[in-house]
C-alpha positions in Angstrom: 23.7 -10.6 6.4 22.1 -8.8 3.8 20.0 -11.4 2.0 18.7 -12.2 5.5 17.7 -8.4 6.3 16.3 -8.1 3.0 14.0 -11.3 3.6 12.7 -9.5 7.0 11.8 -6.6 5.2 9.4 -8.3 2.8 6.2 -9.9 2.6 5.9 -13.5 3.1 4.7 -14.7 -0.4 8.2 -12.9 -1.5 10.3 -14.6 1.1 10.5 -18.2 -0.8 11.5 -17.0 -3.9 14.0 -14.4 -2.8 15.4 -16.8 -0.3 16.6 -19.1 -3.3 18.9 -16.2 -4.7 22.3 -16.6 -4.1 23.0 -13.0 -3.3 21.2 -10.2 -1.8 22.2 -8.5 -5.3 20.2 -10.9 -6.9 17.5 -11.0 -4.6 17.1 -7.4 -4.8 17.0 -7.5 -8.6 14.4 -10.0 -8.6 12.2 -7.9 -6.2 12.4 -4.8 -8.5 11.2 -7.0 -11.3 8.7 -8.0 -9.2 7.6 -4.5 -7.8 7.7 -3.1 -11.9 5.2 -5.9 -12.5 3.1 -4.6 -9.3 3.4 -1.1 -10.9 1.9 -2.0 -14.2 -0.8 -4.3 -12.7 -1.7 -1.2 -10.5 -1.5 1.2 -13.5 -3.6 -1.1 -15.4 -6.3 -1.2 -12.6 -6.4 2.7 -12.8 -6.8 2.9 -16.4 -9.8 0.4 -16.2 -11.6 2.1 -13.1 -11.1 5.4 -15.1 -13.0 3.9 -17.9 -15.5 2.8 -15.3 -15.8 6.2 -14.1 -16.1 8.0 -17.0 -18.8 5.7 -17.9 -20.9 6.0 -14.9 -24.2 6.8 -14.9 -27.7 5.7 -13.1 -28.8 2.8 -14.1 -32.6 2.3 -15.1 -34.9 2.7 -11.9 -31.6 3.1 -9.6 -32.0 4.9 -6.3 -29.5 8.0 -5.4 -28.2 6.2 -2.5 -27.3 3.2 -4.4 -25.7 5.2 -7.1 -23.6 7.1 -4.6 -22.4 4.2 -3.0 -21.1 2.8 -6.6 -19.4 6.1 -7.6 -18.0 6.4 -3.8 -16.4 2.8 -4.2 -14.8 3.8 -7.3 -13.5 7.0 -6.4 -12.3 5.1 -3.1 -10.5 2.4 -4.8 -8.8 4.9 -7.0 -7.8 6.6 -4.4 -6.2 3.7 -2.9 -4.4 3.0 -6.2 -2.9 6.8 -5.9 -5.3 8.3 -8.1 -6.9 10.9 -6.1 -10.0 12.9 -7.3 -11.0 16.3 -5.8 -14.5 16.7 -4.4 -15.2 19.2 -7.3 -14.6 16.6 -9.9 -16.7 14.1 -8.4 -19.5 16.3 -7.8 -19.3 17.5 -11.3 -19.6 13.9 -12.6 -22.3 13.1 -10.2 -24.5 15.8 -11.5 -23.7 15.0 -14.8 -25.1 11.5 -14.4 -28.1 12.2 -12.8 -31.5 11.0 -14.7 -33.9 13.4 -16.0 -36.4 12.9 -13.1 -33.5 14.4 -10.7 -33.2 17.3 -13.2 -34.9 20.1 -11.3 -32.5 19.6 -8.1 -29.7 19.5 -10.7 -30.4 23.1 -12.3 -31.1 24.4 -8.6 -27.7 23.1 -7.4 -25.7 24.2 -10.4 -27.5 28.0 -10.5 -27.5 28.5 -6.6 -24.7 26.8 -5.0 -21.0 27.0 -5.2 -20.0 23.4 -6.8 -16.5 23.9 -5.7 -17.9 23.7 -2.0 -20.3 20.6 -2.2 -18.9 17.1 -1.4 -20.9 14.2 -2.7 -22.7 13.6 0.6 -23.9 17.2 0.1 -25.1 16.0 -3.4 -26.6 13.0 -1.9 -28.5 14.4 0.6 -30.1 17.0 -1.7 -30.9 14.4 -4.4 -32.4 11.8 -1.9 -34.4 14.4 -0.5 -36.0 15.1 -3.7 -36.3 11.7 -4.5 -37.8 11.0 -1.5 -40.4 13.4 -1.9 -41.3 11.8 -5.6 -41.8 8.6 -4.0 -44.4 9.2 -1.4 -46.7 11.4 -3.6 -47.1 8.4 -6.2 -47.6 6.3 -3.4 -50.1 8.5 -1.8 -51.8 8.2 -5.1 -52.2 4.7 -5.1 -53.5 4.9 -1.7 -55.9 7.3 -2.8 -57.1 5.1 -5.6 -57.5 2.4 -3.0 -59.4 4.4 -0.8 -61.8 5.8 -3.7 -62.7 2.5 -4.8 -63.2 1.5 -1.2 -66.0 4.0 -0.8 -67.3 3.4 -4.2 -67.9 -0.1 -3.4 -69.6 0.4 0.1 -72.0 3.1 -1.2 -73.4 1.3 -4.3 
């Protein structure tokens, strides 16, 4: 009866292995060994994700929203594995990883705001607003060049 109760309480992928054990005690010991292996795999995955987190930086030409998604995915996966990270640590990493083109906003956030109160979403919003201001000015200059060239061609 104990073996049957144990089998009802485990995931289906364990049932065939545990069901072949002669006693509940042997099944329980086997289950402990399987869980120990799971814990080791989990710890190894946490270490791998921590290395990725520590090395994380903006890729060449990467947009703020894309970096934010990568950062949040890493932090979320670490959380699922039991390694919770507080917002202040993640915000600090975010600001340290920001490229030179975003430096004016990073400096203003670091000097004017309380970083312990910022969230990833706050930083992403501020950096995206600045990034959006940079992109249109470049596009507007290109449009202005096209208009200027068009006028020159019309008035030779």
